[in-house]
N, C-alpha and C positions, 0 to 999 in steps of 0.2 A: 504493500500498499504505499502510496505516495503521501508527505507530508501534509499536502492541502486534504486530502481525505481523512486524514488521523486528525488533525485540526478541526475539522467539521463535525467529525464524530465528537470530539471530547466537547465541543462547544454546546452541542446538543445535549447531551448528558449533563453538562453543568447547567443550562435552562431547565432540563426536564427534572433532574433530581431536585432543585432548588423550588419548583413549582409544586412538585407532587409532596415533598418535604412541608411546605408551607400548607400545604390543603391539608395533609394528615395531622399536622401539630392542631390545626384548628378542629379537627375532628376529635382528636384525643380529649381537648380541654372543654369540648360540649357534648358530642353524641357519646362517645366511647366514656366519658368520666363515670356516667350512671354503673357502669360494671365495676369501676374502681373503686367506688364507694362501696358495692356490693360486697367486693373482697376485704376490703378495710373492716365491714360491721362483720365479718365473719372471724378475721384473724387478729383484730385489735381490740382485745377486752380493755376495759376501764383499768387504768393505772400503767399500763405498758406504754413502750416508748412511740408506738404507731400512734396509740390514744394522744399522747402530748404531741406528737409531730402534727396530727388533723386541727386540734386546736390553734396549734401555733400558727401553720401556714394560713389557715382559713380557706376561702372559697373563691378568692380571686384568681385571676389567670395565672400568675407566679406560684400562688399556692396550691392551684390545681396540677401545676406542672412538676413541683417537687414532690408531690404526694404521690404521682404518677410514678414519677424516676424511683421513690423510694418503695415502692411496691414492686417495681419492675428488679431493682436491685435484691429485693428481699429473696425472689423466686432465682434469680440467677445464682447468687452467691451462696443460698444456704446450705447446699450439698457440697461446698468445697470442706477438705477435711478438717484443717485447723482453723479456718476463720468462720466457716458456717454455724458450727454450735455455739460460739461464743456472742456471735451476730444474733442469731435467732433466741437465744436466751434473754438478749437485750430487749429485742423489739416486739417479742409475742410472748404469752403467758406459756402456751404450749404449741405443740404444731398440732392444728386441726386439717384433716381430709377437707378437700376443695374439689371441686369438680373439675375435668380437665378443660370445659369451655372457659371456666371463670379464670383459669391461668392463663388460659390462649389469650383471653380479651386483656388481662392484665401485661403480658408479654411481648406479643406479636406486635401491635402498634408501635411500641416503642422501640424495639429491636429494627423494627423496619424504617423507623425514623433516623435511628440511628447509623444504618446503613445507606440511604439515601445521602446523608450529610458526610458519609464516609467519602462515597461516590462523587459528592459536589467537591469536595476537599482534594481527593485524589485528582479529579480530571482540571480544576483549577492549577494544580501544581504543575501536572503537565505541560497545560497551555503555557505556564511560565516559563517553563523550561526549554519549549518547542521555539517559542517566537523571541 
């Protein structure tokens, strides 16, 4: 492939990934947030750190994002050998079984957003080095 084709592909990826990630961010903070609240209600017992984080961050856009990210990292890191049990003991009272659908609602949109942002920055870096 020639440089012009690679540059046009990278430019398309930059625009598409930024546009899709902004749409996904809006969806995460509005429509998908109901599922995050449902997950929080099931795992955040009164007096746990998740309960405190919910009260501390509130329900504004930044607070919603922080709550979504906390739930995502809880599911992403809780099974790590050394870090997971310590983190889980601080955040929740005990591990409660959640349906796979709820876990997917809590993790897939945030992971997709992270992947799109990775593509955005990687394509931007490629454009910076080529031009």
